[in-house]
C-alpha positions as CSV (number, residue, x, y, z in Angstrom):
1,M,81.8,36.5,120.5
2,K,85.0,37.6,122.1
3,L,88.4,36.7,120.7
4,F,90.2,33.6,122.1
5,D,94.0,33.8,122.4
6,C,95.5,30.6,121.2
7,I,98.8,28.9,120.6
8,I,100.0,26.2,118.2
9,V,102.6,23.7,119.3
10,D,104.0,21.2,116.7
11,D,107.5,20.3,115.7
12,D,106.6,19.6,112.1
13,E,106.7,22.8,110.1
14,M,104.2,21.8,107.5
15,D,101.7,20.7,110.1
16,R,102.2,24.0,111.9
17,L,101.4,25.9,108.7
18,V,98.3,23.9,108.0
19,I,96.9,24.4,111.5
20,L,97.8,28.1,111.3
21,S,96.1,28.5,107.9
22,Y,92.9,26.9,109.2
23,A,92.9,28.9,112.4
24,K,93.3,32.1,110.5
25,R,89.9,31.5,108.8
26,F,88.1,32.1,112.1
27,S,87.8,35.6,113.4
28,T,87.3,34.3,117.0
29,L,90.8,33.0,117.1
30,N,93.7,35.3,118.0
31,I,97.0,33.4,117.4
32,V,99.5,34.7,119.9
33,G,102.2,32.1,119.5
34,V,103.4,29.3,117.2
35,F,106.1,27.0,118.7
36,D,108.1,24.0,117.5
37,S,108.6,22.6,121.0
38,A,106.8,22.2,124.3
39,E,109.7,23.9,126.1
40,K,109.3,27.1,124.1
41,A,105.6,27.1,124.6
42,L,106.0,26.6,128.4
43,T,108.4,29.6,128.5
44,F,105.7,31.7,126.8
45,L,103.0,30.4,129.1
46,S,105.0,31.3,132.2
47,T,104.3,35.0,131.5
48,N,101.1,34.8,129.3
49,S,97.7,33.4,129.7
50,I,95.7,31.9,126.8
51,D,92.3,30.4,126.0
52,V,93.1,27.7,123.5
53,A,96.1,25.4,122.8
54,F,96.4,23.2,119.7
55,L,99.0,20.6,120.6
56,D,100.8,17.8,118.8
57,I,101.7,14.8,121.0
58,E,105.0,13.3,119.8
59,M,107.6,16.0,119.6
60,N,111.3,16.4,120.1
61,G,111.9,17.0,123.8
62,A,108.8,17.1,126.0
63,S,105.5,15.7,124.5
64,G,102.3,17.5,124.1
65,L,100.8,15.4,126.9
66,E,103.6,16.6,129.3
67,L,102.9,20.2,128.2
68,R,99.2,19.8,128.9
69,K,99.9,18.3,132.4
70,K,101.9,21.5,133.2
71,A,99.3,23.8,131.8
72,L,95.9,22.5,132.9
73,E,94.7,26.1,133.5
74,I,94.3,26.6,129.8
75,P,90.5,26.3,129.3
76,V,90.5,24.5,125.9
77,C,93.1,22.0,124.7
78,V,92.8,20.3,121.3
79,F,95.3,17.6,120.4
80,I,96.2,17.2,116.7
81,S,98.3,14.1,116.2
82,S,98.8,11.1,114.0
83,H,99.0,8.9,117.1
84,S,95.3,8.0,117.4
85,E,96.2,5.4,120.1
86,S,96.9,8.3,122.5
87,A,93.3,9.7,122.2
88,A,92.0,8.1,125.4
89,E,94.9,9.4,127.4
90,T,94.4,12.9,126.2
91,F,90.8,13.0,127.4
92,E,92.0,12.4,130.9
93,L,93.6,15.8,130.6
94,Q,90.5,17.9,130.0
95,T,90.7,17.7,126.2
96,L,88.0,19.2,124.2
97,D,88.8,17.3,121.0
98,F,91.3,15.0,119.3
99,I,92.0,15.4,115.6
100,V,93.9,12.7,113.7
101,K,96.4,13.7,111.1
102,P,96.2,14.1,108.2
103,F,93.0,16.1,108.2
104,K,91.1,18.5,106.1
105,F,89.5,21.8,106.9
106,P,85.9,20.4,107.5
107,R,87.3,18.5,110.5
108,F,88.9,21.6,111.9
109,E,85.6,23.5,111.3
110,Q,83.7,20.8,113.2
111,M,86.1,21.2,116.1
112,M,85.6,25.0,116.0
113,K,81.8,24.7,116.4
114,R,82.4,22.6,119.5
115,L,85.0,25.1,120.8
116,E,82.8,28.1,120.3
117,E,79.8,26.4,121.9
118,F,81.9,25.3,124.9
119,M,83.2,28.9,125.4
120,E,79.7,30.3,125.2
121,V,78.5,27.8,127.8
122,R,81.4,28.6,130.0
123,T,80.7,32.3,129.8
124,K,77.0,31.9,130.6
125,S,77.7,29.5,133.5
126,N,74.1,28.1,133.5
127,L,73.1,26.1,136.5
128,F,71.2,22.9,136.6
129,E,68.4,23.0,139.2
130,S,66.7,20.1,140.9
131,T,63.5,18.6,139.5
132,L,60.2,20.0,140.6
133,G,57.8,17.2,139.6
134,G,58.5,13.9,138.0
135,D,59.0,15.0,134.4
136,T,60.4,18.5,134.7
137,V,63.8,20.0,135.3
138,F,64.8,23.7,135.4
139,V,67.7,25.3,133.6
140,K,68.8,28.5,135.3
141,T,70.0,31.3,133.0
142,G,70.9,34.5,134.8
143,H,67.9,35.3,137.0
144,D,65.5,33.3,134.9
145,Q,64.5,29.6,135.1
146,I,63.5,27.7,132.0
147,K,61.3,24.6,132.5
148,V,62.3,21.6,130.4
149,K,60.2,18.5,130.2
150,L,62.3,15.4,130.5
151,H,60.3,13.4,127.9
152,E,61.1,16.1,125.3
153,I,64.9,15.7,125.7
154,L,66.3,13.6,122.7
155,Y,69.8,13.2,124.0
156,L,72.5,14.6,126.3
157,E,75.8,15.8,125.0
158,A,78.9,16.2,127.2
159,L,81.0,19.3,126.8
160,K,83.8,19.1,129.4
161,N,82.2,20.1,132.7
162,Y,78.9,21.1,131.0
163,T,76.1,19.1,129.5
164,I,73.8,20.1,126.6
165,L,70.1,18.9,126.9
166,V,69.0,18.6,123.3
167,T,65.3,18.8,122.4
168,E,63.7,18.9,119.0
169,N,63.8,22.7,118.9
170,K,66.4,23.9,121.4
171,R,69.7,23.1,123.1
172,H,69.9,23.9,126.9
173,C,73.4,24.2,128.4
174,V,73.8,23.3,132.1
175,L,76.8,23.4,134.5
176,S,76.8,19.8,135.4
177,N,78.8,17.0,133.8
178,L,77.2,14.1,132.0
179,G,78.1,11.5,134.6
180,E,76.6,13.4,137.4
181,I,73.3,13.9,135.5
182,L,73.0,10.2,134.7
183,L,73.3,9.4,138.4
184,E,70.0,11.2,139.0
185,E,67.1,8.8,139.2
186,K,64.9,11.0,136.9
187,F,67.4,10.4,134.1
188,N,67.2,6.6,134.2
189,S,65.4,6.6,130.8
190,F,68.7,7.7,129.2
191,L,71.3,5.2,128.0
192,R,74.9,6.2,127.8
193,V,76.3,5.1,124.4
194,H,79.5,7.2,124.2
195,R,81.8,9.1,126.4
196,S,80.1,12.3,125.3
197,Y,76.5,11.1,124.6
198,A,73.5,9.5,126.3
199,V,70.3,9.0,124.4
200,Q,66.7,8.7,125.6
201,K,65.8,5.0,124.9
202,Q,62.3,5.8,123.5
203,Y,63.7,7.9,120.7
204,I,66.1,5.2,119.3
205,Q,65.1,4.2,115.8
206,K,68.0,2.1,114.5
207,I,71.2,0.7,116.0
208,S,74.4,-0.2,114.2
209,S,77.9,-1.1,115.5
210,Q,79.1,2.5,115.1
211,E,76.1,4.8,115.5
212,I,72.5,5.2,116.6
213,E,69.8,6.8,114.5
214,L,67.1,8.7,116.5
215,N,63.5,9.2,115.4
216,N,64.2,12.7,114.3
217,G,67.0,11.7,112.0
218,N,69.9,12.6,114.3
219,F,72.9,10.2,114.4
220,I,74.7,9.6,117.7
221,P,78.1,7.8,117.7
222,V,78.5,4.6,119.7
223,G,81.7,4.4,121.8
224,R,83.6,1.1,121.8
225,S,83.5,0.8,125.6
226,F,79.8,1.5,125.7
227,K,78.5,-1.1,123.2
228,G,77.6,-3.4,126.1
229,N,75.0,-0.9,127.2
230,L,73.1,-1.5,124.0
231,D,72.3,-5.0,125.1
232,I,69.5,-3.4,127.2
233,I,67.8,-2.4,124.0
234,L,68.7,-5.4,121.8
């Protein structure tokens, strides 16, 4: 996998060092700038392009949110902040992930798996083709088309402008967002339970207030604003 040029922007020196130390553990990250203010980062971005930005929110001067609004061309933005109440606002700015301070390395590692997967999908630019038959969709990869049976899809996972179709044995990445896919009549057996997830109703084994357990043992989080959708099942 190619190197991803990234910057770290945080006005707290200790937090910058923690993020930097975690980022250095991943060979795919090439740290090209570490800044203590949004203004310094914007000056750098005026003459440089990057792939990933790790941003704090509340900083002296301009906030991380203001920085992101002025730099939407950055493919991946990850907010790392103690202000968890701002999470919803960040996702309106094409945010890949939101990490709440303080955090440990496993949480950063989890984010990196998501980041690398997103970049891989973005590079492949797979296309979602229309259904040919009631229970079949096609995923286009390069010049090939892979047939996927709808009833074998356990759940759908959103990844910015892409969606992952997860089956028992494979994950198919398609260039279509989750909301668009769920508008398709053929996907009416899927129930949206989170901003980033929709599950196939027949595979739901157990429901709690915070997560859903599927027949295969996978756990899917339940978003607060989507709990009402579970009334269909209950």
